[in-house]
C-alpha positions in Angstrom: -4.1 -55.2 38.1 -3.6 -54.6 34.3 -6.9 -52.4 34.5 -5.2 -50.0 36.8 -2.1 -49.5 34.5 -1.4 -46.0 33.6 0.0 -45.6 30.0 -0.2 -43.0 27.4 0.8 -42.8 23.8 3.4 -40.9 22.5 2.9 -38.1 19.9 5.3 -36.1 17.8 3.6 -33.3 18.8 4.4 -33.9 22.6 7.3 -31.4 22.8 8.8 -29.5 25.7 7.3 -25.9 25.6 10.3 -24.4 27.5 12.7 -24.2 30.1 10.4 -23.6 33.1 7.5 -25.5 32.1 8.9 -28.6 30.6 6.8 -30.9 32.7 3.5 -29.0 32.8 1.7 -30.3 29.8 1.0 -33.8 28.5 -2.0 -33.1 26.2 -1.6 -36.6 24.5 -1.8 -38.7 27.5 -4.1 -41.8 26.8 -5.5 -44.5 29.3 -5.2 -47.9 28.0 -7.9 -49.3 29.7 -11.5 -47.4 29.5 -12.4 -48.7 32.8 -9.9 -46.6 34.2 -10.9 -43.0 34.9 -9.1 -39.9 33.4 -6.4 -38.2 35.7 -8.7 -35.6 36.3 -11.5 -37.6 37.8 -11.6 -39.1 41.2 -10.3 -42.6 41.9 -13.4 -45.2 42.0 -14.6 -46.6 45.3 -14.5 -49.9 43.9 -10.6 -49.6 43.8 -9.2 -50.8 47.0 -6.5 -48.5 48.5 -4.1 -51.4 48.7 -4.6 -52.1 44.9 -4.2 -48.5 44.1 -1.1 -47.9 46.1 0.4 -51.3 44.6 -0.2 -50.0 41.1 1.2 -46.3 42.0 4.4 -48.1 43.1 4.5 -49.9 39.9 4.1 -46.9 37.8 6.2 -44.7 39.7 9.0 -46.9 38.9 8.3 -47.2 35.3 11.4 -46.6 33.0 9.5 -43.9 30.9 9.8 -40.7 32.8 6.6 -39.2 31.2 4.7 -42.4 32.6 6.1 -41.5 36.1 5.1 -37.7 35.6 1.4 -39.0 34.7 1.6 -41.2 37.7 2.5 -38.5 40.1 -0.3 -36.3 38.9 -2.9 -39.0 39.1 -2.0 -40.8 42.2 -0.1 -38.3 44.3 -2.8 -35.4 43.8 -5.7 -37.9 44.6 -4.0 -40.0 47.4 -1.9 -37.4 49.5 -1.6 -37.4 52.4 -2.8 -41.0 52.6 0.3 -42.0 50.5 3.3 -43.4 52.6 6.1 -40.8 53.4 8.4 -43.6 52.1 7.1 -43.6 48.7 6.9 -39.8 48.6 10.4 -39.7 49.4 11.3 -42.0 46.6 9.2 -39.9 44.4 11.0 -36.6 45.3 14.4 -38.5 44.7 13.5 -39.4 40.9 16.8 -39.5 38.7 14.8 -37.3 36.0 14.4 -33.7 37.0 11.2 -33.3 35.4 9.8 -35.8 37.6 10.9 -34.1 40.8 9.5 -30.8 39.4 6.0 -32.5 39.0 6.3 -34.0 42.5 7.0 -30.7 44.0 4.2 -28.8 41.9 1.6 -31.5 42.9 2.7 -31.5 46.8 2.5 -27.5 46.6 -1.4 -28.0 46.2 -1.6 -29.4 49.8 -1.6 -27.8 53.2 0.8 -30.5 55.4 3.5 -29.5 57.8 6.0 -31.8 55.9 5.6 -29.9 52.6 7.3 -26.5 53.5 10.6 -28.8 54.9 10.6 -30.6 51.5 10.2 -27.4 49.4 13.3 -26.0 51.4 15.2 -29.2 50.9 15.0 -29.0 46.9 15.8 -25.4 46.9 19.1 -27.0 46.7 18.6 -29.5 44.0 21.2 -29.6 41.2 18.9 -29.1 38.3 17.8 -25.5 38.4 14.5 -26.2 37.2 13.6 -28.1 40.4 15.1 -25.2 42.3 12.5 -23.0 40.4 9.8 -25.3 41.1 10.7 -25.3 44.8 10.8 -21.5 44.9 7.4 -21.1 43.2 6.1 -23.6 45.8 7.7 -21.5 48.9 5.8 -18.5 47.4 2.6 -20.5 46.8 2.6 -22.1 50.0 3.9 -19.8 52.6 2.7 -16.2 53.8 6.0 -15.4 55.2 9.0 -16.3 53.7 12.6 -15.8 55.5 14.3 -13.4 53.4 17.7 -15.4 54.4 16.6 -18.1 52.3 17.1 -15.9 48.9 20.8 -15.1 50.0 22.0 -18.4 48.7 20.3 -17.5 45.1 22.1 -14.5 44.7 25.1 -16.4 43.5 23.1 -19.3 42.3 25.0 -20.6 38.8 21.9 -20.5 36.9 20.8 -16.9 35.6 17.3 -18.4 35.0 17.1 -19.2 38.9 18.4 -15.7 39.6 15.8 -13.9 37.2 13.0 -16.3 39.0 13.9 -14.9 42.2 13.8 -11.4 41.2 10.4 -11.8 39.2 8.9 -13.7 42.2 9.9 -11.0 44.7 8.1 -8.4 42.5 4.9 -10.4 42.6 4.8 -11.0 46.3 5.5 -7.8 47.8 7.6 -9.3 50.7 8.7 -6.9 53.1 12.4 -6.4 53.3 13.2 -7.3 49.7 14.9 -4.0 48.7 18.4 -4.9 49.5 17.9 -8.4 47.6 16.4 -6.7 44.4 19.1 -4.1 44.5 21.7 -6.6 44.5 20.0 -8.4 41.6 20.0 -5.3 39.7 23.6 -5.2 39.7 23.8 -9.1 38.4 26.3 -10.0 35.9 23.3 -11.4 33.7 21.2 -8.5 31.9 18.0 -10.4 32.0 18.5 -10.9 35.9 19.1 -7.1 36.1 16.2 -6.2 34.1 13.9 -8.7 36.2 15.4 -7.0 39.4 14.7 -3.5 37.8 11.1 -4.1 36.8 10.2 -5.3 40.5 12.0 -2.4 41.9 9.9 0.1 39.8 6.7 -1.9 40.9 7.5 -2.3 44.7 9.7 0.8 45.2 8.9 3.5 42.8 11.2 6.0 44.0 14.4 3.6 44.2 13.2 1.9 41.0 13.1 5.3 38.9 16.6 6.1 40.3 17.9 3.0 39.2 16.2 2.9 35.8 18.1 6.2 35.3 21.3 4.4 36.0 20.3 1.6 33.8 20.2 4.0 30.9 24.1 3.6 30.8 24.1 -0.1 31.1 26.6 -2.2 28.9 23.7 -4.0 27.4 22.2 -2.2 24.8 18.8 -3.8 25.0 18.6 -3.1 28.5 19.4 0.4 27.9 16.5 0.5 25.6 14.2 -0.9 27.8 15.1 1.1 30.7 14.4 4.4 28.8 11.2 3.2 27.5 10.1 2.2 30.9 11.3 5.3 32.3 9.3 7.5 29.7 6.1 5.3 30.5 6.4 6.2 34.3 7.2 9.7 33.7 4.1 10.3 31.4 1.8 8.7 33.7 -0.9 11.2 35.1 0.6 12.7 38.3 -2.9 12.3 40.4 -1.5 9.6 42.7 1.6 11.8 43.5 -0.5 15.1 43.9 -3.1 13.4 46.1 -0.1 12.1 48.3 1.4 15.3 48.8 -2.1 16.8 49.6 -2.6 14.0 52.3 0.9 14.9 53.7 0.1 18.7 53.9 
């Protein structure tokens, strides 16, 4: 079974690239045995499903979380949905948040009835990175999202999570997002207010402009400066769109 073993050689250059993407890049991964394909290649048919599953269980319980992350990317993305639900639940319950993040990201690639409930469950994870991964998965996986889901994030303890909610709502153009974005535009953290204002200006131009004007007296000097610059850009844009809209109304 050693020919199946997933290992990697640590490199001094393997560092976390940031809070949100801390588990997204392992450029220095190595496979110990050349007979084992790289993670991007399909699992050879000569490897029985029983042998692959046995080695997957072993690698997913490896003491090094980065080996477990590599195992998820290799086994889960190649074997799901044939991977046993019990093993999947074990992966998602990993003690390391980066491992849970990778598990959610890998699962989001699949269309399955069990994925959505799992994403909803981990919206309440204790680690903000996992909550963000679950949030992104919800946006990527579902066409329609219950806005009530976002109410719990208005008071999330992590400003990073609240900011991500504001950003994702701006990208997705979900109907009914206006009240939530307005609430986030009054957040105690300036980065959350800024993200919400940007999304408001994108989705709801009239309301966004009014709130940007209000933000020019924001307590945070950087936000005031940004609001002024953003508003100036909006006001200096050609008025062709507005003129056409008025013409159509007439």
